[in-house]
C-alpha positions in Angstrom: -7.9 9.6 -22.9 -10.7 10.3 -20.4 -13.3 13.1 -20.8 -11.8 14.9 -17.8 -8.3 14.8 -19.3 -9.5 15.8 -22.8 -11.1 18.9 -21.2 -8.1 19.7 -19.1 -5.6 19.1 -21.9 -7.2 21.9 -23.9 -6.3 24.3 -21.1 -3.4 26.6 -21.8 -0.7 26.0 -19.2 1.3 29.2 -18.9 2.7 31.3 -16.0 -0.6 33.1 -15.5 -2.1 29.8 -14.4 -5.6 30.1 -15.9 -8.3 28.2 -14.2 -9.3 24.9 -15.7 -12.7 25.4 -14.1 -13.2 28.8 -15.6 -12.5 32.3 -14.4 -16.1 33.2 -13.7 -17.1 30.1 -11.8 -19.1 32.2 -9.2 -21.3 33.7 -12.0 -22.6 30.2 -12.9 -23.8 29.3 -9.4 -27.6 28.8 -8.9 -29.9 31.0 -6.9 -29.8 28.4 -4.1 -28.7 29.8 -0.7 -26.9 28.1 2.2 -30.3 28.1 3.9 -31.8 26.1 1.0 -28.9 23.5 1.3 -29.5 23.2 5.1 -33.3 22.7 4.6 -32.7 20.1 1.9 -30.2 18.2 4.0 -32.3 18.5 7.1 -29.4 20.2 9.1 -28.7 23.6 10.5 -27.1 26.4 8.6 -24.2 26.2 11.0 -23.7 22.6 10.1 -23.5 23.5 6.4 -21.0 26.2 7.2 -18.9 23.7 9.2 -19.1 21.3 6.2 -17.3 24.0 4.1 -14.9 25.3 6.7 -14.2 22.4 9.1 -15.2 19.2 7.2 -13.4 17.0 9.7 -16.0 18.0 12.4 -18.9 16.8 10.3 -20.1 13.1 10.5 -19.8 11.1 7.4 -23.6 10.5 7.2 -24.3 14.2 7.6 -21.6 15.1 5.1 -23.1 12.8 2.4 -26.6 14.4 2.9 -25.1 17.9 2.6 -23.1 16.9 -0.5 -26.2 15.4 -2.1 -28.2 18.6 -1.4 -25.4 20.8 -2.8 -25.3 18.7 -6.0 -29.1 18.6 -6.4 -29.4 22.4 -5.9 -26.3 23.3 -7.9 -25.1 25.4 -5.0 -21.6 26.9 -5.0 -20.3 29.0 -2.2 -19.2 32.5 -3.3 -15.8 32.9 -1.7 -14.4 35.5 -4.0 -15.0 38.5 -1.7 -13.8 36.7 1.4 -10.7 35.5 -0.5 -9.9 39.1 -1.6 -10.2 40.3 2.0 -7.9 37.6 3.3 -5.4 38.0 0.5 -6.1 34.6 -1.0 -6.5 33.7 -4.7 -9.2 31.0 -4.4 -7.0 28.9 -6.7 -5.4 25.5 -6.2 -2.4 24.7 -8.5 -2.2 21.0 -9.6 1.2 19.9 -10.9 0.9 16.9 -13.2 3.9 14.9 -14.4 2.1 13.2 -17.3 -1.3 14.7 -18.2 -2.1 12.0 -20.8 -1.9 9.2 -18.2 -5.5 8.0 -17.7 -4.7 7.2 -14.0 -4.5 10.9 -13.3 -7.9 11.7 -15.0 -9.8 10.0 -12.3 -7.6 11.5 -9.6 -8.2 15.0 -11.0 -11.9 14.4 -11.0 -11.7 13.8 -7.2 -9.6 16.9 -6.7 -11.9 19.0 -8.8 -15.0 17.9 -7.0 -13.8 18.9 -3.6 -12.2 22.1 -4.8 -15.4 23.3 -6.5 -17.4 22.2 -3.5 -15.2 24.3 -1.3 -15.3 27.3 -3.6 -11.8 26.9 -5.2 -10.7 27.0 -8.8 -8.2 24.5 -10.2 -5.2 25.5 -12.4 -3.2 22.7 -14.0 0.4 22.8 -15.0 2.3 19.9 -16.6 5.9 19.7 -15.5 9.2 18.0 -16.1 11.1 16.6 -13.1 13.1 19.3 -11.4 11.6 22.0 -13.5 10.6 24.3 -10.6 12.9 25.8 -8.0 12.2 26.5 -4.4 12.0 30.2 -5.3 9.4 29.4 -8.0 7.3 27.7 -5.4 7.4 30.7 -3.0 6.8 33.1 -6.0 3.6 31.2 -6.8 2.2 32.2 -3.4 3.8 35.7 -3.0 2.6 36.7 -6.5 -0.9 35.4 -5.5 -1.0 32.7 -8.2 -2.3 29.9 -5.9 -3.1 29.2 -2.3 -1.9 25.6 -2.3 -0.3 22.9 -4.5 -1.2 19.3 -5.2 1.5 17.3 -6.8 0.5 14.4 -9.0 3.1 12.1 -10.6 6.1 10.0 -9.8 8.8 12.7 -9.8 9.3 15.9 -8.0 8.8 19.2 -10.0 11.2 20.9 -7.6 14.2 20.3 -5.4 14.4 21.0 -1.7 17.5 22.8 -0.4 19.0 23.0 3.0 18.0 26.6 3.5 14.4 26.0 2.5 12.4 24.1 5.0 9.0 22.5 4.2 7.4 25.3 6.3 8.9 27.9 3.9 6.9 26.5 1.0 3.3 27.0 0.2 1.0 24.2 1.4 1.9 21.1 -0.6 0.3 17.7 -0.7 1.5 14.7 -2.8 -1.3 12.8 -4.4 -0.6 9.1 -5.0 2.7 7.1 -4.7 5.9 8.9 -5.6 9.0 7.7 -7.4 11.1 10.6 -6.1 12.6 10.7 -2.6 12.4 14.6 -2.8 8.7 14.3 -2.2 8.8 11.9 0.8 8.9 14.7 3.4 5.6 16.1 2.2 2.1 14.7 3.3 0.9 12.0 0.9 -2.3 10.1 0.2 -1.7 6.8 -1.5 -2.2 3.0 -1.4 0.3 0.9 0.4 2.3 -0.4 -2.6 4.3 -2.8 -0.5 1.2 -4.4 1.0 -0.6 -4.5 -2.4 2.3 -6.2 -4.2 2.7 -8.6 -1.3 -0.9 -9.6 -1.6 -1.0 -10.1 -5.4 2.3 -12.2 -5.1 0.7 -14.3 -2.4 -2.3 -14.9 -4.7 0.0 -16.3 -7.3 1.8 -18.5 -4.7 -1.6 -19.7 -3.6 -2.3 -20.8 -7.1 0.8 -23.0 -7.0 3.4 -20.8 -8.7 7.0 -21.1 -7.3 9.0 -19.4 -10.0 7.6 -15.8 -10.1 9.4 -13.0 -11.9 9.1 -9.3 -11.1 9.0 -6.5 -13.7 10.0 -3.1 -12.2 10.7 0.4 -13.3 13.8 2.4 -12.7 15.9 1.4 -9.7 16.0 4.0 -7.0 12.3 4.9 -7.5 10.6 5.0 -4.1 7.3 3.8 -5.6 8.8 0.8 -7.4 11.0 -0.1 -4.4 7.9 -0.3 -2.2 6.2 -2.6 -4.7 9.4 -4.7 -5.2 9.9 -5.2 -1.5 6.3 -6.4 -1.2 6.9 -9.0 -3.9 10.2 -10.1 -2.2 8.7 -10.4 1.3 5.9 -12.6 -0.1 8.4 -14.9 -1.8 10.6 -15.0 1.4 7.6 -15.7 3.6 6.7 -18.7 1.4 10.3 -19.9 1.4 10.7 -19.3 -2.3 13.9 -18.1 -4.0 14.2 -14.9 -6.0 16.7 -15.5 -8.8 18.6 -12.6 -10.3 17.3 -13.3 -13.8 13.7 -13.2 -12.6 14.1 -9.5 -12.1 13.8 -7.2 -15.1 13.3 -3.5 -15.7 10.5 -2.5 -18.0 10.8 1.2 -17.3 7.1 1.4 -16.4 6.2 1.4 -20.2 4.7 -1.1 -22.5 7.7 -0.9 -24.9 10.2 -1.4 -22.1 8.2 -4.3 -20.9 8.5 -6.1 -24.3 12.3 -6.1 -23.9 12.1 -7.1 -20.2 9.8 -10.0 -21.2 12.4 -11.5 -23.5 14.9 -11.3 -20.6 12.6 -13.2 -18.3 11.7 -15.8 -20.9 15.4 -16.5 -21.4 16.0 -17.0 -17.7 17.8 -20.3 -16.8 14.7 -21.4 -15.0 11.8 -19.6 -16.7 9.2 -18.0 -14.4 5.7 -19.4 -14.6 4.2 -16.1 -13.6 5.2 -12.4 -13.8 4.3 -9.6 -11.4 4.4 -6.3 -13.2 4.8 -3.1 -11.2 2.1 -1.4 -13.3 -0.6 -2.2 -15.8 1.3 -0.6 -18.7 4.1 -3.1 -18.4 1.6 -5.9 -18.0 0.1 -4.9 -21.4 3.5 -4.9 -23.0 4.4 -8.3 -21.5 1.2 -9.9 -22.7 1.7 -8.6 -26.2 5.3 -9.8 -26.4 4.4 -13.2 -24.9 1.8 -13.6 -27.7 4.4 -12.7 -30.3 6.8 -15.3 -28.8 4.2 -18.0 -29.0 3.2 -18.2 -25.4 -0.4 -18.2 -24.2 -1.5 -16.2 -21.1 -2.4 -17.7 -18.7 -2.0 -21.2 -19.9 1.8 -21.0 -20.3 2.6 -17.9 -18.2 0.4 -15.9 -15.8 0.7 -12.1 -15.8 -0.6 -9.6 -13.2 -0.4 -5.8 -13.0 -1.0 -2.9 -10.7 -3.3 0.2 -11.0 -6.4 -1.3 -12.7 -6.3 1.2 -15.5 -9.4 1.5 -17.7 -8.0 -0.9 -20.3 -7.2 -3.7 -17.9 -10.6 -5.3 -18.1 -10.5 -5.0 -22.0 -7.3 -7.0 -22.5 -7.3 -10.5 -23.9 -7.4 -12.1 -21.4 -8.6 -9.5 -18.9 -5.9 -8.5 -16.5 -5.7 -9.5 -12.9 -4.4 -6.4 -11.1 -4.5 -4.1 -8.1 -7.2 -1.4 -8.1 -6.5 2.0 -6.6 -9.5 4.2 -5.5 -8.3 7.0 -7.7 -11.1 9.5 -7.2 -11.0 8.9 -3.4 -7.2 9.6 -3.5 -7.9 12.9 -5.2 -10.6 13.9 -2.7 -8.6 13.0 0.3 -5.6 14.9 -1.0 -7.6 18.0 -1.4 -9.0 17.7 2.1 -5.4 17.4 3.5 -4.4 20.4 1.5 -7.3 22.5 2.8 -6.4 21.6 6.4 -2.8 22.5 5.8 -3.8 25.8 4.2 -6.2 26.6 7.1 -3.7 25.7 9.9 -0.8 27.4 8.1 1.3 24.5 9.1 2.6 21.6 7.2 1.0 18.2 7.8 3.2 15.2 7.6 3.1 11.5 7.1 1.3 9.2 4.7 -2.4 8.5 4.7 -3.0 5.1 3.2 -6.2 4.3 1.3 -7.4 0.7 0.8 -6.5 -1.1 -2.4 -8.4 -4.0 -4.0 -7.2 -7.2 -5.6 -9.1 -7.6 -8.9 -9.2 -11.2 -10.1 -9.7 -11.7 -13.8 -8.4 -14.2 -16.3 -4.7 -13.5 -16.8 -3.6 -15.7 -13.9 -4.2 -19.4 -13.2 -2.5 -22.4 -11.6 0.7 -23.4 -13.5 0.6 -26.3 -15.8 2.9 -29.3 -15.2 4.6 -29.0 -18.6 5.7 -25.8 -20.3 6.5 -25.3 -23.9 10.0 -24.1 -24.8 10.3 -20.4 -25.7 10.4 -19.7 -29.5 13.2 -17.0 -29.1 
C-alpha cells in the first residue's frame, strides 16, 4: 500500500466527513503572502489570483512558475473566511470504491495537490456500490458537508432516478474509467480504454501472434466493454478470428484470473498470447501458467493494463498500459472546480494519453508449443 493510502486509510470515515488533510490546515500555512508568490514567480499579483480562481486563463508556463513558487514558499491561500461568507465548506468529498487499491493512491495524490493548492480540504469516504441515494447526495451539500464530489472507482455509489436530474446534484466528477453505466452521464477524466487495448493487441499481432485470448472482468461493465472492443477491433482489422473459448472472465482479480487461465489453456486451439484487462489478472495468469508448467513469454505471452507499481517487479516484468494516474487526479479536480464555480454540470469525457510500456512478458511466438500439463 502506498504512503498516501496508508495515511488516508487511518482516517475515520463517518458521516461527519473529517478532513484527511486536517481540520486546521490554514493554521499551518507559512508567513508568505500572495505578493511573495508573485515576486518569486515574476508575475503580477493579479496573475496569481487568476491562477487560484480561473486557472484555465493562465498559460501553462506561467502556471508552472507560480506552482513552483507556491511549493517553495509553502504558501496556502486562506479561504476559510471567504467560504464562510459564501456559504461554502471548503471541503471536497472523495468517494473511493476500494481504498486499498494502489492505483487510487496515485490518483488521490493528484486530487490532494490541486485541492490544497486551491485552499480546499479533502474528506474521503469508502463506499459500496449503490450505498448512497440521490437524497444522500443532496443532503451532503444542504448540510454543508462538502462543496463538490469526486468519484473514484468502477461502480456508482448512488443511483440516478427520473425525478433527479444531474443538475439537482452537487457538482460531481468521475475520476478514471467507470464500470457502471450510472456514472456515464457525469463528466469524466480517463484514458481511452478502447484505444489502449487496441494498441497493445496490435503490438502482439505485430510480434506474430494470431491466436490471442482476452481476459475480462464482469460482462456489462462499461470499462471492460471498452477494453474488450479495443481488442476485438484490432483482431478484426488484422483479419484474425476471435474464438469463443479465447474469451474468459477473471473478475478483475488475481484469483479469478487463475481459473480463467485454465479455461484459456484448455481451448481447442490454445492462444499464444493473453491480453488481460488489468494488471491484477495478468499477475494471476502468470502465476497459474507457472504452476501449469508454462513459461512466460517463451510459451505464452501475457500483457496487462494499468502499470501498477508491481508490474515492473514481476518475473518477467509485465508489458502493460500505463495511465497517468496523478494527472488524472489533477485534471478531475480542475473540472470539479470549474463545475462548482459555474454552478452548472460539465459533461463529456476528457481523455488523457496512455503509454504502452514494453517489458519482458511478451515476445514473438515460438513455432512449437508444449502441451498443457492440466
